[in-house]
N, C-alpha and C positions, 0 to 999 in steps of 0.2 A: 293531421287535423286541418291544416291550411297549406297553401302553396308556400314552400320553403323560401321562395325568392321574395316573398312579401314581408319585409321587415318594417313597414311603415304603419303597422297596426296602431291605432289609438288605444292605449291600455285602459283608460277610463271608460271609453265607449264599450270596449270588449268586456270589462267587468260588469258594467250596468246591463249589457245585453245578457250576459251569463246569469246575473242575479234575477233577471226578468222583473226589474223594478216597475211597479205600477203605483202611480200616485193618485189617490182619491181626494177630492175636495170635500171636506166635511160640511162646509157652509161658512156663513159670515157671523162674526161676533160684533154686535152693535151695543155700545155702552155710552153712558153719560153720567154726569154728576160724580158722586163718590162711590167707588166700587172696587172690589178686589176678589180674586178667584184663584184657587189652586187647581192645576191640571195635572193629575197623576199620570195616567196613561203609560205606566211603566211597561217596558218591553215592546214599545211601539215607537218607531221613528216618526216624528211629527215635524211639520213646518207651519210657521205662522208668518203672514205678510201683512204689515200695517198699511192700510190704504187711505186712512184719514186720521188725523190727530196724533196723539202720542200716549205712551203708557210706560210705567216702570215695571221692570221684571227682575225676578230673583230665581236663581237655580240653587238647589240644595248644594251646600258647601261653598257657594260664592261668598267672598268677604263683604261685598256691598252691592246694593241694587244698581242696575244700569237703566238707561233710558232708551226706548225704541221709538222711532219717529216714522212719520209717513214715508213709505218707500223702502223701509228696512225689512229684511227677511231673517227669521230665526229658524234654525233646524236643531232639534234635540234628538239625542240618540236613544232615548228611552231608558236611561239609567238614573235620571234625576227627576225630581218633581219641579215643574215650572209654575211660578206664581206671577200673575199679572195684576196690576192695580193702577188706579188713576193717580195715586200719590204714593211716594215711597213709604210714608209712615203707616199706610194701610196694609202693607204686605204681611207683617207678622200675624195679623188677625184674619187673614183671608180664609173664606170657607170653601167647602168642596161639594156643596149640595148640587144635585143635577140641575142643569139649565134647560128650560123648555125651548123647543125649536118650533117656530111658526111655519106657515105654509110656504114662505119664501126662503126657507133654510136659514133663517136668522135666529141666532141665540142672543138673548137680551140680558144685560146687566145694568143696574142702576136706573137712572132716569135721563132720557134724552138720547141724542145720536151724535155726540161730538167725537166719538172714536169708533172706527170700524177696522176689523181685521179679518183676513181670510185664513182659514185653518184647514189642514189636510193631514193625511197619514200615508205612509209608504207601506205598500202591501208586498210581503214576501213570504215564502214558506219558511218554516222554522230553521232549517239548515242554512239557507241563504241569508236570512236575517241576521243570524249569528255572525256571519262573515262581514256584513256591512256594518253592524253595530261596533265590532272591534276596530273597524277602519275609520270611524268618525269620533271626534271629540264629543264630550257631553253636550256642548253647545257650539253652534256656529252662528255668528251674528254678522251679516253682510249689510252694511249701511247703504242707504239709497244714494248717498253722495259719492260712493267709491267709484274709482275709474271703471271697474268691470261691471258696475251695477246698472249702467244705462239700459241694456236689454231687459233687465228686471222691471224697470219702470214701464216700458212698453208692454211687457207681458201682463203686469198687474192691471194696467188700463184696459187691455183687451179682455181680461178675465172679468172685470167688473161689468163691462159692456155685455159680454156673453151671458153672464148670470142673470141679467135683467131682460135678456132677449127671449123672444118666442119664435125666432126664425128656425127653419129646418136645419138640422145638424147641430143644434145647440149643445147637446150632450157630448158629441164627439169633439167639438171645439173646446169645451171646458176641460175635457180629459186630456187633450193634446197640449193645451196651454199649461195645465197644471204639471204635466210631465216635464215640459220645457222649463218651467219655473224652478223645479227642483234641481234639474241638471245645471241650469245657468247659475243657481246659487252655489252649487258645488264648485263650478268653474271659477266664480268670483272669489270664493274662499281660498281655493288652491293658488290663485294668483297672488294672494297676500296673506297666507296663513301665518298667524303669530308663531314665533319660535317655540313657545311653551305649550302650544296646542297638542293634545294627545291624539292618537289615531294614526295608523300607518298609511292611510290614504293620502296624507299630505306629501308623502314621498313621490307621488305621481307628478307633482309639479316641479321636481328637481330636473333640470335640463339633461344632466348626464344620466341620472337613473331612469328617466323616461325612455332613453334609447335602449337601455338594458331591458326594461319592462316590455318595450315593443318587440324586442327579440324573443323574449320568453312567450309573450302572448301571441306573437305572430307565428311561431313554430314550436309549440310546447313539446312535441315528440322528438325533437332533435337532441342529440347527445351533447348538450351544452357543457362546456367546461368554464371554470372561473376565468381562465386565460382568454377564452374566446369572447366572453361577455365583457371583460375589461377592455379588450382591444376594440370592440364595437363602440365603446363610450370614450375611447382615448384616455384610459386610466390604467394605472398599475393594478395588479391583483389586490395588493394590500389596501390601496386607496378605495377601490370599489367595495371590498369586503367591509371595511370600517364604515364607509358612508352609507352603504345599503342597510347594514344592521342598525345604524343610528337613526335612519329615516323610516325604514320599513319594519324594523324590529327583529328580523331574522336574516341570516346570510343569504346571498343570491341563490345558491343551489337549493337551500331549504325552501325558499319561496317557490322555485321551480317545481319541487316535489309537491308542495302543498297545492299549487295551482293544478298540476296534473291530477291530483286526487279529487279536487273539486270537479274537474271535467269528467273524471272517471265515474263519480257519483251520478252525474247526469246521464251518462251512457248506461250505467247499470239500471237506473230507474226506467230508462227507455226500453229495456228488455234485451240489451246486447249481452252476448255470452262473455264470461270473464276473460277468456283467452283473446277474444276480439277487442275488448276494452283495453287489455294490457298492451296490445300492439298499437292501438290508436294513441295511447299516451306515452309511447316511447319505451316500452319494456320488451326485452327479447324473450322473456319467458313468463308464464302465468304465475309461477311460484315467486319470482322476483317482484312482480307487481303486487301479489297478494301480501307479501311481507311488508312492502312499502305502504300499502293501503292500511293494513292493520296498525302499523307504527304511527301513522298520521291520524287516522280516524278512530283508533282504539277498538276496532271491530273488523272482522274478516269481510271481504266484499260480498259473499253470498249471504251472510248474516245481516249485513247492512241493508241489502235489497229486501230481504224477507221482512225485517223489522219495519222498514219504511212503508212497505205495501200494507202491512197490518195497520199502521198508524193512519195512513191515508184512507183506509176503509172505515175508520171510526169518525163519524161526523163531529163528535164532541171535541176531537183534537184540533179541528181547524176553526173553532169558534173565536170570535173577537169579543173579549169580555168588556171592552171599552167602546163598543160600536156606537153607543148612543151619546157619547160625549164629544164636545167640540175639540 
């Protein structure tokens, strides 16, 4: 899959490239006075960036509301409802009626303009979204004053400027800046992820595990052993096995197999023969690959490809039921 001498692969970049993450800016929320709103958008990874003022927010199952201020960025993984309000006491009675969007992509709540927020969604196909959803906690909150947040401030300023601009290339600039905003938010979270945050993606920030992940992502077809992976990170096999499972949620070799199967799915959908896919992801025989694929994906490779092609041919399967909401 890659040159086996290249073990300096950045696992997070490799993952995001594989997922084909595309971030779309939904628009700006402008609010003032007393206001509150629930944003369901379940099964959709969303991000919100406060560019002016402050608001209180509450996610389902949170013990108490928290404050988001100018420069802060929130990412929700689509498994909880997010509620925003001008005051904490307004959160319980927040409504969910559709918000009208004006010609400048502004959604309005309340009276006035003392609060503004940029909102967007992460677009992935169903299979890839499931992978990213499981890697993220229900909520990521990166504060504007955090050490890793300085690039976020610059990106937010540029986004505000470009959204008001009529210069050529505006759409491409907004798309690129939005993509960078999402990636930088992930990087800032990984640099200081709370210990109790869920989601296996935070394991990518572990210095030792990042070496192991670089090995796997850099040469997934190699016949890696636990001993070889442990040696690359300067750890014992037991220490690596325990630490990897604790952070990522599965043993190192199980992660290797899962990653191979995700790569195999991509090759299958691109039209490669099953035997060719097997060789590309490190299996000596088609039968061994098929058994591993069915064990991980719960369906045989040929059936997976056929089923996905049928789904992709159905326009209703790719619709966004929340496309009109901020």
